[in-house]
C-alpha positions in Angstrom: 81.0 28.6 -26.3 78.7 25.7 -27.1 76.6 23.9 -24.7 78.2 20.6 -23.5 75.8 17.3 -23.6 76.4 15.0 -20.5 77.2 11.7 -22.9 80.3 13.9 -24.4 83.4 14.2 -22.8 84.3 17.4 -21.4 87.9 17.5 -23.0 89.2 15.6 -26.1 92.8 15.9 -27.0 93.7 14.7 -30.6 97.0 14.2 -31.9 98.7 16.8 -29.9 101.9 17.7 -30.4 104.1 20.5 -28.7 107.8 21.5 -30.3 110.6 23.8 -29.0 113.2 25.0 -31.6 116.9 25.0 -30.0 119.5 27.5 -31.2 120.9 25.1 -33.5 117.5 24.9 -35.4 116.7 21.5 -34.0 113.5 20.7 -33.1 112.9 18.8 -29.7 109.2 17.6 -29.8 108.4 17.2 -26.0 104.6 16.4 -26.9 104.2 13.7 -29.8 100.7 12.7 -31.2 98.9 12.9 -27.6 95.3 11.5 -27.5 93.1 11.9 -24.3 89.5 12.2 -23.7 88.4 13.1 -20.3 84.4 13.3 -19.5 82.9 14.9 -16.1 83.8 14.0 -12.5 86.7 12.0 -13.9 90.2 12.4 -12.1 92.7 11.4 -14.8 96.2 10.5 -13.4 99.0 11.6 -16.0 102.6 9.8 -14.6 105.9 9.1 -16.2 109.8 10.1 -15.6 110.7 13.5 -15.5 111.0 14.9 -19.1 108.3 12.9 -20.3 106.2 15.6 -21.2 103.6 15.7 -18.9 103.5 19.3 -17.6 104.0 20.4 -21.4 100.8 18.7 -22.6 98.7 20.2 -19.6 100.4 23.5 -20.6 99.4 23.1 -23.9 95.8 22.3 -23.1 95.7 25.9 -22.0 97.8 27.6 -24.5 100.6 28.6 -22.2 103.5 27.3 -24.2 106.1 30.4 -24.5 108.5 30.6 -27.6 110.6 28.9 -28.4 108.0 26.4 -27.8 104.9 26.1 -29.8 101.8 23.6 -30.5 102.9 22.4 -34.2 99.5 20.0 -34.8 96.4 18.7 -33.1 93.3 19.5 -31.5 92.2 20.3 -27.8 88.4 20.1 -27.7 86.8 21.6 -25.2 82.9 21.2 -25.0 82.6 21.1 -29.0 85.0 23.8 -29.3 88.9 23.6 -30.5 90.8 25.7 -28.0 93.7 26.1 -30.4 91.4 28.2 -32.7 90.3 30.5 -30.4 91.4 34.4 -30.4 93.4 35.3 -27.5 90.7 37.0 -25.9 88.3 34.0 -26.1 90.9 31.9 -24.9 91.3 34.1 -21.9 87.6 33.5 -20.8 88.2 29.9 -20.7 91.4 30.0 -18.3 90.6 30.1 -14.8 87.1 30.3 -15.4 86.4 27.0 -17.5 89.7 25.3 -17.0 91.9 26.3 -14.3 95.4 25.0 -13.0 97.5 24.6 -9.9 101.0 25.0 -10.6 103.8 22.9 -9.2 105.3 25.3 -6.9 102.9 27.5 -5.3 105.5 30.2 -4.5 106.7 31.0 -7.7 102.9 31.3 -8.9 101.6 33.8 -6.6 102.7 37.0 -6.8 104.9 38.1 -3.7 103.8 42.0 -3.8 100.1 41.3 -3.5 98.2 39.9 -0.6 96.5 36.6 -0.7 93.3 38.3 -0.6 93.9 40.4 -3.8 95.1 37.6 -5.9 92.3 35.6 -5.1 89.6 38.7 -5.5 91.3 39.6 -8.6 90.5 36.5 -10.5 86.8 36.2 -9.5 86.7 40.3 -10.6 87.8 39.2 -13.9 85.7 36.5 -14.5 82.8 37.0 -12.6 82.6 40.7 -12.5 82.2 40.9 -8.5 83.0 44.1 -7.1 85.9 44.5 -4.9 84.2 44.1 -1.5 82.2 41.2 -3.0 85.3 39.4 -4.3 87.1 39.8 -0.9 84.2 38.3 0.6 84.1 35.4 -1.5 87.9 34.8 -1.1 87.4 34.5 2.7 84.4 31.9 2.3 87.1 30.1 -0.5 90.0 30.0 2.4 87.5 28.4 4.6 86.6 26.0 2.4 90.5 24.8 1.4 90.5 24.5 5.5 92.8 27.5 6.1 92.4 29.1 9.8 91.6 32.3 10.5 91.0 33.5 6.8 90.0 37.1 7.6 93.7 37.4 8.7 94.8 35.4 6.0 93.7 37.4 2.9 95.8 40.5 4.2 99.1 38.1 4.4 101.3 37.8 1.8 102.8 34.2 0.0 106.1 34.5 1.9 104.1 34.5 5.4 102.2 31.4 4.5 103.8 27.5 4.9 104.0 25.4 1.7 100.8 23.6 2.4 99.0 26.8 3.3 100.2 28.3 -0.1 98.8 24.9 -1.8 95.5 25.7 -0.1 95.5 28.9 -1.3 96.3 28.0 -5.4 93.4 25.3 -5.0 91.2 28.1 -3.6 92.3 30.3 -6.4 91.8 27.1 -8.7 87.9 26.5 -7.7 86.9 30.0 -7.4 85.1 30.3 -10.6 83.6 27.0 -10.3 85.7 25.7 -13.4 84.3 22.0 -15.2 88.2 20.8 -14.9 91.2 21.6 -12.5 94.9 20.5 -13.7 96.9 19.8 -10.8 100.7 19.9 -11.4 102.3 17.8 -8.9 100.3 19.4 -5.9 102.1 17.6 -3.2 105.5 18.2 -4.1 107.9 19.6 -1.6 104.9 19.1 1.1 105.2 16.4 4.2 103.3 13.2 3.9 100.6 14.6 6.5 100.2 17.7 4.3 100.3 15.9 1.2 97.4 13.6 2.8 95.0 16.5 3.7 95.7 18.0 0.1 94.8 14.9 -1.7 91.6 14.4 0.7 90.6 17.9 -0.2 91.0 17.7 -3.6 88.8 14.4 -3.8 86.1 16.5 -1.5 86.0 19.3 -4.0 85.6 16.5 -6.9 83.0 14.6 -4.9 80.7 17.9 -4.0 81.2 19.7 -7.2 81.5 16.9 -9.9 84.9 18.9 -11.1 87.0 17.0 -13.6 90.7 16.5 -12.4 94.0 16.0 -14.5 96.5 15.1 -11.8 100.4 15.2 -12.8 102.4 13.1 -10.6 105.5 11.3 -10.1 104.0 9.7 -7.2 102.1 6.3 -8.2 100.7 6.1 -4.6 98.7 9.4 -5.4 97.3 8.3 -8.8 96.1 5.1 -6.4 94.9 7.2 -3.9 92.2 9.6 -6.1 92.4 8.8 -9.8 90.0 6.9 -11.9 92.1 6.2 -14.8 96.0 6.7 -15.7 98.0 7.7 -18.6 101.7 7.2 -18.5 103.9 8.7 -20.7 107.4 8.1 -22.1 109.3 10.5 -24.8 106.4 12.6 -25.3 103.8 9.8 -26.0 101.1 8.1 -24.0 102.3 4.5 -24.1 99.6 3.1 -21.7 96.4 4.0 -20.8 94.2 2.0 -18.1 91.9 2.5 -15.1 93.4 3.3 -12.0 92.8 -0.3 -10.2 95.1 -1.9 -12.9 98.1 0.6 -12.3 99.5 -2.4 -9.8 97.3 -5.6 -10.7 98.0 -5.6 -14.7 100.6 -2.9 -16.1 101.3 -4.1 -19.3 104.0 -2.0 -21.3 107.8 -2.9 -20.1 108.0 0.4 -19.0 105.0 0.8 -16.8 105.8 -2.4 -15.3 109.8 -1.2 -14.4 108.1 1.9 -12.8 105.9 -0.6 -10.7 108.6 -2.2 -9.4 110.7 0.9 -8.8 108.3 2.1 -6.1 109.1 1.0 -2.5 106.2 -0.5 -1.3 105.0 -1.4 2.4 107.5 -3.8 4.4 106.2 -7.0 4.8 107.9 -10.9 4.9 107.9 -11.2 1.5 108.9 -7.6 0.2 111.9 -7.1 3.1 114.3 -9.3 1.3 113.7 -7.9 -2.5 115.4 -4.9 -4.0 114.2 -2.2 -5.8 114.7 -2.7 -9.5 116.0 0.4 -11.1 115.1 1.1 -15.0 118.4 0.6 -16.8 119.3 3.4 -19.2 118.2 7.0 -19.4 115.7 8.8 -20.6 116.3 9.6 -24.7 117.0 12.9 -26.2 114.1 14.4 -27.0 116.2 16.1 -30.1 117.5 12.8 -31.1 114.9 10.2 -30.5 115.7 6.1 -31.8 114.1 4.7 -34.5 111.3 2.3 -33.4 109.4 1.9 -30.0 111.6 5.1 -27.9 111.7 2.9 -25.0 113.8 0.0 -27.4 117.1 1.0 -25.7 116.3 0.1 -22.2 113.8 -2.6 -22.5 114.4 -6.0 -21.3 112.2 -7.2 -23.9 113.2 -5.6 -27.1 113.1 -7.8 -30.1 113.7 -6.5 -33.7 110.7 -5.0 -34.9 110.7 -2.8 -31.8 114.1 -1.2 -33.1 112.7 -0.3 -36.5 109.0 0.1 -36.5 107.2 2.7 -33.7 104.1 0.6 -32.3 100.7 2.3 -32.1 98.5 2.7 -29.3 96.3 -0.7 -29.3 93.3 -1.1 -27.5 93.8 -4.7 -26.0 91.0 -4.7 -22.9 88.3 -2.3 -22.4 89.6 0.9 -21.3 93.3 -0.4 -21.6 95.5 0.5 -24.2 99.2 -0.1 -24.8 102.0 1.2 -27.2 104.0 -1.9 -27.6 104.6 -4.8 -30.4 104.1 -7.7 -27.9 100.5 -7.1 -28.0 100.0 -6.2 -31.5 99.2 -10.0 -32.9 
């Protein structure tokens, strides 16, 4: 693996396309030409409705797409090396070691027949060459880092013996076990109560601040993005339709879809907001196997005009660190 220069991005995704072949031989393109660049220490939020391609894009980075899915085009450049060109054994050395992932549901991601300690130890034995005892000792240390009480007892327990919040902490411990430079977190606070969500987010922020690890954070919850993200990419129908800094999330969303998402989020009640109704986004997410011509949001867009339904816009930089895929800003 080539050395990484500080002024270069850790990860650069160029023109990534991931498709699924359906039984009737139709092709569903779940990720369509995604470009993204992540530098050391950044936390990138990836947001959008279910089915917009967030998780598929993340799994594509680690080449975890299974048939009938496949990556049809693009580059995933990790420290000057295109991951899509690596052999399987070379890729296995990167997964978990340099890039790790916190999966959406820890109960299905952890093996129910092995203890927590065994599963944590196996990762370190594989990537760091530790002995069984060394790896188990490190597992105890990691559980302490993620604030699991009585870690000596917990390493002997099985996933079903832990609460949802504790299982998520185990997944975080596994993700940081080999000190990766990038962690992909797929809905890490889903199905957790508000108090536990806050603890998990605080833990992720603490890890980022102490280690400088970069994060890709996939979520439906924009308040989570505001809490810890530095930059945000909004996805729709497999494309990034807006990219901006997290501070512009509520302040200055430009794409009609991004604005609609913000307007559909419940806000803290006050005299002004108590009488306002939340705005629902009209229509439904399009069928990825039968997308409309032109802008993919045009059938649902309140600002649609003729050009929108004829030609798809490109992603254009309208301000520093702010890109939008919309014909309103092309002139």
